[in-house]
Backbone as a ProteinNet text record, in pm:
[ID]
protein_1_A
[PRIMARY]
XXXXXXXXXXXXXXXXXXXXXXXXXXXXXXXXXXXXXXXXXXXXXXXXXXXXXXXXXXXXXXXXXXXXXXXXXXXXXXXXXXXXXXXXXXXXXXXXXXXXXXXXXXXXXXXXXXXXXXXXXXXXXXXXXXXXXXXXXXXXXXXXXXXXXXXX
[TERTIARY]
-429	-380.1	-441.1	-367.3	-440.5	-508.7	-602.6	-661.6	-711.3	-682	-761.2	-849.9	-992.5	-1092.5	-1129	-1200.7	-1234.6	-1305.8	-1401.7	-1522.3	-1576	-1615.2	-1680.4	-1854.8	-1940.4	-2080.8	-2147.8	-2088.2	-2158.9	-2122.1	-2004	-1941.2	-1984.9	-2040.9	-2021.1	-2123.1	-2217.9	-2297.3	-2218.2	-2155.2	-2047.7	-1966.9	-1902.9	-1775.2	-1830.6	-1964.7	-1974.7	-2015.6	-2075	-2072.7	-1936.4	-1842.9	-1713	-1623.8	-1661.4	-1608.1	-1668.9	-1773.8	-1837.1	-1788.4	-1772.3	-1678	-1556.3	-1478.7	-1350.7	-1343.4	-1426.3	-1429.5	-1460	-1534.5	-1547.6	-1464.1	-1372.6	-1231.3	-1128.5	-1153	-1048.9	-938.8	-968.5	-871.1	-889.3	-785.3	-786	-820.5	-920.6	-975.8	-917.7	-906.8	-915.8	-972.3	-1106.3	-1197.7	-1161.1	-1109.3	-1062.8	-1187.6	-1315.1	-1447.5	-1463.8	-1592.5	-1682.6	-1739.5	-1816.6	-1885.4	-2068	-2114.2	-2265.3	-2267.8	-2401.3	-2408.5	-2429.4	-2392.9	-2366.9	-2262.6	-2279.7	-2183.1	-2041.3	-1973.6	-1825.2	-1740.8	-1609.8	-1517	-1449.6	-1435.7	-1355.2	-1229.2	-1144.5	-1011.9	-991.1	-1017.7	-1026.5	-986.9	-1059.3	-1047	-968.1	-935.4	-823.9	-661.6	-666.5	-542	-547.3	-639.6	-627.7	-597.5	-646.5	-616.8	-485.3	-450.8	-297.1	-215.2	-272.6	-138.7	-133.4	-220.2	-219.4	-122.1	-127.6	-34.1	96	105.3	258.6	328.6	243.2	289.4	311	264.9	273.6	193	73.6	-38.7	-137.6	-93.5	-214.1	-100.3	-139.4	-54	-129.4	-262.5	-351.4	-471.1	-512.5	-615.2	-759.3	-860.7	-1010	-1060.8	-1067.7	-1120.4	-1243.6	-1359.6	-1464.8	-1557	-1584.2	-1664.6	-1769.2	-1844	-1940.8	-1906.4	-1811.6	-1752.3	-1642.2	-1549.3	-1420.1	-1298.7	-1372	-1258.5	-1169.2	-1262.9	-1184.8	-1123.4	-1129.5	-1070.6	-970.5	-949.7	-846.2	-733	-813.4	-701.8	-627.3	-739.7	-655.2	-549.3	-580.7	-489.1	-396.4	-358.7	-228.4	-140.4	-206.8	-127	-32.9	-62.2	35.7	160.6	275	392	365.2	407.4	420.3	268.9	163.2	39.1	23.3	-40.9	-39.8	-214.4	-284.4	-445.9	-487.5	-548.9	-626.7	-763.7	-841.1	-956	-1030.9	-1083.4	-1093.7	-1288.6	-1326.9	-1471	-1451.2	-1357.6	-1358.6	-1243.8	-1263.9	-1152.7	-1062.5	-1038.3	-919.2	-835.6	-827.9	-813.3	-758.6	-848	-835.3	-730	-701.5	-577.4	-472.1	-462.8	-366.9	-281.6	-348.6	-307.4	-187.7	-201.6	-114.8	10.4	-16.1	86.2	145.1	105	183.1	264.1	187.4	185.6	241.8	191.8	239.3	135.8	4	-97.4	-129	-121.9	-157.6	-310.1	-359.1	-499.5	-598.1	-713.9	-805.5	-915.3	-943.2	-1062.6	-1185.4	-1324.4	-1416	-1542.8	-1632.6	-1710.8	-1863	-1895.3	-2024.5	-2157.7	-2143.8	-2258.4	-2248.8	-2136.8	-2110.8	-2123.9	-2107.1	-2086.3	-2190.9	-2226.7	-2286.9	-2203.8	-2260.4	-2221.8	-2151.5	-2206.8	-2125.3	-2011.3	-2034.8	-1919.1	-1774.5	-1842.9	-1767.4	-1662.1	-1743.4	-1670.7	-1577.5	-1621.6	-1558	-1413.2	-1433.6	-1268.9	-1190.9	-1264.9	-1200.4	-1100.5	-1170.8	-1122.7	-1012.7	-1029.6	-918.5	-796.8	-832.5	-714.7	-624.7	-719.9	-658.7	-542.4	-603.5	-542.9	-405.7	-400.8	-303.2	-164.9	-62.4	88.5	144.6	234.2	339	460.7	464.2	524.1	657.9	709.2	841.8	941.4	834.5	898.5	998.7	1078.1	1175.5	1131.6	1011.3	956.4	870.5	794.4	723.2	772	914.9	993.7	1061.2	1089.3	1141.9	1037.1	923.1	810.3	792.7	758.7	740.2	852.7	999.5	1090.9	1067.1	1021.8	994.6	894.4	798.3	693.6	725.3	795.3	886.6	974.4	1063.8	1127.8	1062.5	977.3	857.2	831.1	776.4	699	847.4	927.2	1053.1	1116.8	1119.1	1119	1037.1	926.6	827.7	816	900	909.6	817.8	806.6	734.8	811.6	843.8	895.8	880.1	882.8	842.9	888.9
1019.5	894.5	791.7	708.2	594.8	490.1	433	322.2	269.7	93.1	-2.3	-60	-80.2	-151.8	-282.4	-351.2	-505.9	-570.5	-626.8	-702.8	-820.2	-937.8	-1031.1	-983.3	-1078.8	-1022.2	-963.7	-1038.8	-1007.1	-855.3	-816.3	-685.7	-589.1	-605.7	-501	-424.2	-397.6	-275.8	-185.8	-231.8	-167.3	-134.2	-217.6	-141.6	-14.7	-3.1	114.4	228.2	220.7	304.5	353.7	251.2	339.4	413.8	376.9	422.2	592.3	629.1	738.8	806.9	749.5	815.3	861.6	782.1	819.9	907.8	899.3	1011.5	1125.8	1163.4	1292.4	1349.2	1247	1257.1	1312	1324.3	1351.6	1243.5	1108.6	988.8	946.5	905	844.6	677.4	647.7	518.5	436.1	294.8	175.3	78.3	42.4	-64.9	-203.9	-302.9	-420	-508.9	-457.8	-545	-611.5	-650.2	-740.7	-595.6	-625.2	-475	-512.1	-616.1	-654.5	-730.1	-787.6	-842.2	-1010.6	-1017.2	-1156.6	-1237.8	-1360.7	-1455.6	-1456.3	-1421.4	-1401.4	-1461.8	-1487	-1572.9	-1455.6	-1460	-1357.9	-1380.4	-1476.2	-1502.2	-1426.7	-1405.1	-1335.1	-1206.3	-1113.1	-1021.7	-983.8	-1063.9	-1065.1	-1055.8	-1116.3	-1150.1	-986.5	-975.7	-861	-723.9	-692.8	-583.7	-607.5	-709.9	-717.4	-657.5	-703.9	-690.8	-573.1	-486.8	-294.9	-279.1	-311.7	-271.8	-324.4	-466.3	-517.1	-416	-384	-344.8	-169.3	-139	5.9	110.9	53.3	109	164.6	128.9	207.5	182	254.4	285.1	173.8	175.6	82.1	10.9	-82	-129.8	-140.3	-194.9	-191.1	-297.3	-412.7	-523.6	-569.7	-622.3	-670.2	-763.7	-867.3	-987.4	-1000.2	-1114.5	-1080.4	-1103.8	-1190.1	-1185.9	-1117.3	-1095.2	-1043.6	-1144.4	-1267.8	-1362.8	-1443.6	-1478.5	-1558.2	-1415	-1311.5	-1239.6	-1194.2	-1172.4	-1138.9	-1291	-1380.7	-1495.1	-1517.7	-1482.5	-1468.4	-1374.7	-1238.5	-1132.7	-1176.6	-1242.3	-1253.7	-1362.1	-1420.1	-1542.8	-1459	-1337.1	-1272.9	-1221.5	-1257.6	-1178.2	-994.8	-964.9	-808	-780.5	-833.8	-774.1	-820.8	-706.1	-762.9	-687.2	-790.7	-756	-753.1	-700.9	-686.1	-687.5	-756.4	-782.9	-708	-588	-487.2	-444.9	-449.3	-427.8	-331.6	-246.8	-139.1	-58.6	61.2	165.2	176.6	117.8	88.3	-14.4	-110	-194.2	-161	-56.4	-4.5	97.9	176.6	230.7	194.9	136.4	31.8	-45.2	-123.4	-233.6	-153.8	-48.3	45.6	80.6	135.1	219.1	107.2	-24.3	-121.5	-216.8	-272	-371.5	-334.3	-194.1	-162.5	-225.2	-255.6	-307.3	-215.7	-304.6	-221.6	-258	-341.2	-381.5	-373.7	-291.6	-275.4	-409.1	-491.9	-605.1	-595.7	-580.6	-579.6	-673.4	-710.2	-770.1	-690.4	-701.3	-670	-681.6	-809.4	-899.6	-877.1	-778.7	-764.2	-633.6	-564.2	-399.5	-333.3	-201.6	-141.2	0.5	55.5	180.1	263.4	331.7	408.2	372.1	237.3	184.5	183.1	119	104.5	197.1	338.7	474.8	533.3	500.6	534.5	476.7	321.4	230.8	260	285	355	512.3	601.8	690.9	668.5	604	586.5	467.7	365.6	317.3	426.2	522.7	612.3	691.4	758.4	849.5	762	661.3	593.9	592.9	635.9	598.7	493.2	427.4	313	412.6	372.8	448.5	419.3	294.7	246.9	248.8	230.4	228.8	132	100.9	-3.9	-113.2	-128.7	-255.8	-310.5	-210.3	-255.7	-268.4	-213.3	-250.8	-399.5	-405.4	-572.5	-625.7	-615.9	-743.2	-768.8	-632.3	-638.2	-733.9	-715.5	-777.9	-945.5	-971.8	-1142.8	-1161.6	-1094.9	-1128.9	-1148.9	-1081.5	-1068.6	-1196.7	-1242.3	-1319	-1457.2	-1475.8	-1584.4	-1628.6	-1478.2	-1518.4	-1548.8	-1511.2	-1558	-1691.8	-1749.9	-1862.5	-1997.5	-1925.9	-2004.3	-1981.9	-1949.7	-1880.3	-1803.5	-1709.8	-1605.7	-1446.9	-1375.8	-1271	-1150.2	-1019.1	-911.5	-840.4
-1803.7	-1808.6	-1915.4	-1977	-2050	-2002.5	-2027.3	-1938.9	-2060.4	-2000.4	-2082.7	-1993.6	-2048.7	-1976.4	-2066.4	-1979.3	-2034.4	-1961.2	-2015.5	-1927.9	-2046	-1960.1	-1990.9	-2016.1	-2077	-2079.7	-1919.2	-1831	-1688.2	-1677.9	-1680	-1660.6	-1743.6	-1878.3	-2010.3	-1907.1	-1881.6	-1844	-1722.2	-1624.3	-1536.6	-1625.3	-1722.5	-1809.1	-1848.4	-1928	-2015.1	-1907.5	-1793.2	-1686.7	-1650.7	-1611.9	-1573	-1710.7	-1817.4	-1936.4	-1934.8	-1903.9	-1900.6	-1774.2	-1672.6	-1574.3	-1581.7	-1675.1	-1679	-1782.3	-1896.3	-1993.7	-1904.9	-1822.1	-1740.8	-1665.6	-1632.5	-1564.8	-1657.4	-1777.7	-1901	-1896.5	-1905.9	-1884.1	-2075.4	-2089.3	-2262.5	-2226.5	-2320.6	-2271.1	-2384.7	-2374.2	-2458	-2413.5	-2522.8	-2448.9	-2570.3	-2477.1	-2535.9	-2560.7	-2527.3	-2552.6	-2392.7	-2382	-2473.8	-2517.1	-2630.1	-2681	-2671.4	-2587.4	-2530.1	-2438.9	-2425.4	-2313.2	-2394.4	-2498.6	-2544.7	-2448.1	-2421.4	-2340.7	-2415.3	-2370	-2365.4	-2272.1	-2283	-2200.3	-2115.3	-1994	-1928.4	-1946.9	-1985.5	-2036.3	-2144.8	-2240.4	-2369.6	-2347.5	-2262.5	-2259.7	-2108.6	-2031.2	-1950.6	-2028.1	-2130.4	-2178.7	-2275.8	-2343.3	-2430	-2336.8	-2234.6	-2142	-2083.3	-2067.3	-2024.5	-2145.6	-2253.3	-2341.3	-2387.3	-2383.9	-2371.9	-2262.7	-2143.9	-2021.1	-2102.3	-2125.2	-2130.4	-2231.4	-2374.3	-2482.8	-2479	-2326.9	-2310.3	-2372.9	-2411.2	-2465.5	-2365.2	-2255.6	-2125.9	-2009.5	-1934.1	-1801.8	-1690.2	-1670.9	-1614.8	-1661.6	-1587.9	-1643.4	-1542.9	-1608.3	-1510.5	-1601.3	-1512.7	-1565.1	-1483.9	-1552.9	-1494.4	-1531.7	-1448	-1478.9	-1366	-1344.3	-1270.9	-1132.1	-1064.8	-920.3	-904.3	-1021.1	-1029.4	-1026.1	-942.1	-923.1	-1080.3	-1135.5	-1302.5	-1354.4	-1384.8	-1444.9	-1355.9	-1253.5	-1135.2	-1168.1	-1134.8	-1172.3	-1337.2	-1446.2	-1583.5	-1566.4	-1548.5	-1568.5	-1484.6	-1356.1	-1302.2	-1342.3	-1454	-1526.4	-1634.8	-1665	-1767.8	-1711.3	-1752.5	-1690.2	-1670.1	-1556.1	-1559.9	-1509	-1491.2	-1465.1	-1321.7	-1251.1	-1111.1	-1102.1	-1098.5	-1098.7	-943.5	-880.8	-735	-770.9	-684.1	-697.7	-572.8	-647.8	-500.8	-470	-409.4	-356.5	-230.6	-185.5	-75.5	-150	-91.9	-122.5	-81.6	58.1	93.3	11.6	-25.2	-75.1	-249.3	-296.7	-398.7	-410	-335.9	-337	-256.2	-140.5	-103.7	-178.3	-273.5	-372.2	-483.4	-510.6	-578	-485.4	-382	-296.9	-250.6	-210.5	-161.2	-256.4	-357.2	-432.8	-580.9	-611.8	-763.7	-835.2	-797.3	-889.6	-1024	-1112.6	-1253.4	-1286.4	-1244.3	-1305.8	-1174.4	-1185.1	-1066.3	-1169.3	-1053.9	-1101.1	-1007.9	-1059.3	-1001.9	-1024.6	-958.8	-1000.2	-967.5	-1101	-1154.6	-1084.3	-1028.2	-966.2	-774.3	-740.4	-613	-585.4	-660.3	-613.5	-737.3	-686.1	-770.9	-844.7	-908.4	-1005.1	-906.6	-812.3	-714.9	-653.6	-610.8	-553.8	-639.6	-781	-860.9	-917.6	-921.3	-937.6	-797.8	-701.1	-602.3	-590.4	-607.2	-656.1	-783.2	-850.3	-964.6	-930.1	-856.9	-807.3	-747.9	-637.9	-556	-613.8	-714.8	-772.9	-865.9	-955.2	-1046	-965.2	-822.2	-759.8	-691.4	-659.1	-616.6	-659.5	-606.2	-648.1	-574.5	-614.2	-556.2	-515.9	-370.6	-249.1	-310.1	-326.1	-361.9	-210.5	-118.4	11.7	41.3	107.3	104.5	114.4	238.1	266.8	148.9	68	-23.4	-162.7	-193.5	-282.4	-267.4	-126.6	-138	-137.7	-79	-107.4	-243.7	-359.6	-472.2	-523	-520.9	-563	-573.6	-444.1	-400	-490.5	-495.7	-606.9	-730.6	-768.6	-901.6	-915.8	-815.1	-828.5	-818.7	-751.7	-772.7	-911.6	-957.7	-1127.7	-1221.2	-1187.8	-1304.8	-1257.3	-1111.9	-1088.5	-1153.8	-1220.4	-1268.3	-1396.2	-1458.8	-1608.7	-1643	-1584.2	-1604	-1552.4	-1668.4	-1624.8	-1691.6	-1632	-1717	-1841
[MASK]
++++++++++++++++++++++++++++++++++++++++++++++++++++++++++++++++++++++++++++++++++++++++++++++++++++++++++++++++++++++++++++++++++++++++++++++++++++++++

């Protein structure tokens, strides 16, 4: 799978750990930055990551900032992006299975490396079920996006 990763300065070290983990699982990785711990703004990386997915250059994304909250908010402003902030494995797979989430967001100041690896494994291993109830709910989410001037 082709996966895009991105972070601000607070998430940089965890992003680098996740890249090594993904490389060991034979995933193709696109890194949109940041490339150091120098102060950086999470919206810039959320947008760059989302653009890779929207333009079909990656199937899923992993986005990291200090808490995960700001990056999640920013990514979810982009049409077609469904970013889920997850700090437990149930949410990491269930958000894909039920909500067709395409970006996993994590807080580097909230979780450690081992849990992050478990979350990534759960997220990437999950598939959208497209069961009627999930498809109906996702359709309503997409309709909200369209009503407010945002469409896929």
